[in-house]
C-alpha positions in Angstrom: -107.5 49.8 87.1 -107.9 52.5 89.2 -106.2 54.2 91.9 -107.6 52.9 95.6 -107.6 54.2 98.9 -104.8 51.7 100.2 -102.6 52.7 96.7 -102.4 56.4 97.4 -101.9 56.1 100.8 -98.6 54.6 100.5 -97.3 56.8 97.6 -98.5 59.6 99.9 -96.6 58.1 103.0 -93.4 57.3 100.3 -93.5 61.0 99.3 -93.3 62.6 102.1 -90.9 60.7 103.9 -88.9 60.3 101.4 -87.9 56.7 101.2 -89.9 53.2 100.3 -88.2 52.6 103.6 -89.7 54.9 105.7 -92.9 54.9 104.1 -93.3 51.0 105.0 -92.5 51.9 109.0 -94.9 54.3 109.0 -97.7 52.3 107.6 -96.9 49.2 109.1 -96.7 47.4 106.2 -93.5 45.0 104.6 -91.1 46.8 102.5 -91.8 44.7 99.1 -95.7 45.5 99.7 -95.3 49.2 99.2 -92.8 48.9 96.6 -95.8 46.8 94.9 -98.4 49.4 95.7 -96.0 52.2 94.1 -96.0 50.1 91.2 -99.5 49.4 90.5 -100.1 52.8 90.9 -97.5 54.3 88.0 -99.6 51.8 85.9 -102.4 53.8 86.6 -101.4 57.0 86.2 -99.0 56.1 83.3 -96.0 57.6 84.3 -93.7 58.0 86.6 -93.9 59.2 90.4 -90.6 58.7 91.5 -87.1 58.8 90.6 -84.7 55.7 92.1 -81.7 57.5 94.1 -79.1 55.3 95.7 -80.9 56.4 99.2 -84.4 56.8 99.1 -86.4 58.8 95.9 -87.4 62.1 94.7 -90.4 62.8 93.6 -91.1 63.4 89.9 -93.0 66.5 88.2 -96.1 63.8 88.6 -95.2 62.4 91.6 -96.3 66.5 92.8 -98.8 67.0 91.2 -100.3 64.3 92.8 -99.4 64.8 95.6 -100.9 68.5 95.6 -104.3 66.6 94.6 -104.3 63.9 96.8 -102.6 65.0 100.4 -105.4 67.3 101.6 -108.2 65.1 101.2 -106.2 61.6 102.1 -105.6 63.8 105.4 -109.2 64.7 106.0 -109.9 61.2 105.5 -107.7 59.8 107.9 -108.7 62.2 110.9 -112.4 61.0 110.1 -111.5 57.4 110.4 -109.9 58.0 113.5 -111.7 60.3 115.1 -113.7 58.9 118.5 -116.4 60.8 119.9 -116.8 59.4 122.7 -113.6 60.6 124.4 -112.1 64.5 124.1 -108.6 63.1 124.0 -108.7 59.7 121.9 -105.2 59.6 121.1 -101.8 59.4 122.7 -100.2 62.7 120.8 -95.9 62.6 121.3 -94.2 66.2 121.4 -90.6 67.0 120.7 -88.4 70.0 120.9 -85.2 70.9 122.4 -84.8 70.2 126.4 -84.6 73.6 127.7 -88.0 75.1 125.9 -90.5 71.4 126.8 -88.8 71.4 130.2 -89.3 75.2 130.8 -92.2 75.8 128.8 -94.0 73.5 126.7 -94.8 70.6 129.8 -95.9 73.6 132.0 -98.2 74.9 128.5 -99.8 71.5 128.5 -100.3 70.2 131.8 -103.9 71.5 131.8 -104.6 69.5 129.0 -102.9 66.4 130.7 -105.3 67.0 133.9 -108.5 67.3 131.9 -107.4 63.4 130.2 -105.0 64.0 127.3 -102.1 61.4 127.2 -98.6 62.5 126.2 -95.5 61.2 126.1 -92.7 63.8 125.6 -89.0 63.5 123.9 -85.7 65.7 123.7 -83.8 66.0 120.7 -81.7 67.9 118.1 -83.6 69.4 115.1 -82.4 66.6 112.5 -83.1 64.0 115.2 -86.9 65.3 115.8 -87.8 66.1 111.8 -86.4 62.7 110.9 -88.9 61.1 114.1 -91.6 63.6 112.9 -91.4 62.5 109.4 -91.2 58.7 110.5 -93.7 59.0 112.6 -93.0 58.6 115.7 -93.2 62.4 116.6 -97.0 64.2 115.9 -95.8 67.7 117.0 -91.7 69.1 117.1 -90.6 72.4 118.4 -87.6 73.2 116.1 -84.8 75.6 116.3 -84.1 75.3 112.6 -87.0 76.1 110.1 -87.6 72.2 108.5 -87.6 71.7 104.9 -88.7 68.3 104.7 -91.0 67.4 102.4 -94.7 67.1 103.3 -94.8 68.7 107.0 -96.7 71.7 108.0 -94.4 74.3 109.8 -95.6 77.6 111.7 -93.9 79.5 113.4 -94.1 79.6 116.9 -91.9 81.4 119.2 -88.7 84.6 119.0 -86.0 83.6 121.8 -84.0 86.8 122.6 -80.6 86.1 124.1 -79.3 88.2 126.7 -75.3 87.7 127.8 -75.2 87.6 131.2 -73.0 86.7 134.1 -73.1 86.7 138.1 -72.9 89.4 140.6 -69.3 88.6 141.1 -68.1 88.7 137.5 -70.6 91.7 136.2 -68.7 93.8 139.2 -65.4 93.6 137.7 -66.8 94.1 134.3 -66.3 97.8 133.0 -69.5 99.1 131.0 -70.1 98.8 128.1 -68.6 95.1 127.7 -66.8 95.0 125.2 -65.0 91.4 123.3 -61.4 93.3 125.2 -63.0 93.1 128.3 -64.1 90.0 128.6 -60.8 88.4 126.8 -60.0 87.0 130.1 -63.1 86.0 131.3 -64.6 82.1 131.3 -67.0 81.8 128.6 -69.5 78.8 128.9 -71.7 77.1 125.8 -74.0 74.4 125.6 -71.7 72.8 122.4 -67.8 72.9 121.6 -68.3 75.3 118.5 -70.3 78.1 120.7 -73.0 78.7 118.1 -74.9 80.9 120.7 -72.0 83.0 121.8 -70.4 82.9 118.4 -74.0 84.7 117.0 -74.1 87.0 119.8 -70.4 88.1 119.3 -71.4 88.9 115.8 -74.9 90.4 116.0 -73.9 92.8 118.8 -70.4 93.3 118.7 -69.4 93.6 115.1 -66.7 90.5 114.9 -66.2 86.7 114.9 -65.5 84.9 118.6 -62.4 83.2 117.9 -62.1 81.7 121.5 -62.8 78.2 122.3 -65.3 78.3 125.4 -64.1 77.2 128.8 -67.0 74.9 129.7 -69.0 73.4 127.5 -72.0 71.4 128.9 -75.0 70.0 126.2 -77.8 71.8 128.3 -79.1 75.4 128.6 -80.0 74.8 132.2 -77.0 74.0 133.5 -75.4 76.9 131.2 -77.6 78.6 133.4 -76.6 77.0 136.9 -73.0 77.3 135.9 -73.4 81.1 135.0 -75.1 81.6 138.7 -72.4 79.9 140.5 -69.9 82.7 139.2 -67.9 79.8 136.7 -68.1 82.9 133.9 -69.9 84.6 131.2 -72.8 83.1 128.7 -75.4 84.2 126.6 -78.6 82.7 127.4 -82.6 83.0 125.7 -84.2 85.5 128.1 -87.3 83.4 128.8 -84.6 80.4 130.5 -83.1 83.7 132.6 -85.8 86.0 133.3 -86.3 85.6 136.7 -82.7 85.4 137.9 -82.1 89.2 135.9 -85.6 90.0 137.9 -83.7 88.8 141.3 -80.3 90.4 140.4 -78.7 86.5 140.6 -77.8 87.3 137.3 -76.7 90.4 135.6 -77.2 91.3 131.7 -73.8 92.9 130.2 -74.9 94.2 128.0 -78.8 96.3 126.4 -78.0 96.1 122.8 -80.6 98.6 120.4 -81.4 94.9 118.2 -80.7 91.8 120.9 -80.2 88.6 118.6 -83.2 86.4 118.0 -83.7 82.9 117.1 -87.2 82.2 115.5 -88.6 78.8 117.1 -91.1 76.4 114.6 -93.7 74.0 115.5 -94.1 71.3 112.8 -96.6 68.9 112.3 -97.1 65.6 110.6 -100.2 66.8 107.9 -101.8 63.2 108.8 -102.6 63.9 112.2 -102.7 67.3 111.9 -106.2 67.8 112.4 -107.2 65.5 114.9 -108.7 67.0 118.1 -105.9 66.2 120.4 -103.0 67.3 118.3 -104.8 70.4 118.0 -105.2 70.7 121.2 -101.6 70.6 122.7 -101.2 73.0 119.2 -103.1 76.1 120.3 -101.8 75.1 124.1 -98.1 75.7 122.6 -99.3 78.7 120.3 -101.0 80.6 123.8 -98.3 80.4 125.9 -96.3 82.1 123.7 -98.6 85.0 123.4 -97.9 85.7 127.1 -94.9 87.7 128.4 -92.4 84.9 128.1 
């Protein structure tokens, strides 16, 4: 008995998704079908390809080796079989990422492609959900603020976010220079999450101390954080791409200019099975080209 393409495709889907259930959803097959195909392939190979866990599977050494050998050829074959030369962008691209980055940077970067006929669907989410959707085939590309560690994804750095401590002039004019944590003790802090990860990172990196205060305002969108700071609610830390215009126009002021500003790398992750498609590559190139600009 030989290993057919169907068996290998099912194996690779299980390998990348980490579960038979996830692979079945990705392939559009019934779960028993994928299980039977996996068993048939293990009979051909003569050894187990996965260890079964309470939730999902993990590859054996043989599974890792087989995936290394077949992944690239199968991905290339999938692109060839799905190619449609009658259209510049034959299939819809599904893109996910942080809401603020999508709205402020990603969507404008791909607007020209949409004008040229690309069909695009964009959804916002947090890193874990975005990667779940990517592995499950619900997304083709995802921008994530955390480096993906999932098996079977292609990942590349996209953009280094630089962060700045900002306030409206009404607050900035009341604070001494240079600004210190003590000077900010009674100033309301604005964060996008209760844990205030951006603020805490700034305090640790720039002030070399822990932030022990809870934020006065929590709003789960950095654009809303920006709006609150502009309205005089208090102080926050924002990525520079989100407030460059306000800083240039004087509506916001940078309270510090540290020698080394805190950075966070955004990554672009893709499903290998679709990464080579023309329309996916076009979106990828547009996003990467946009990051070359002076953001």
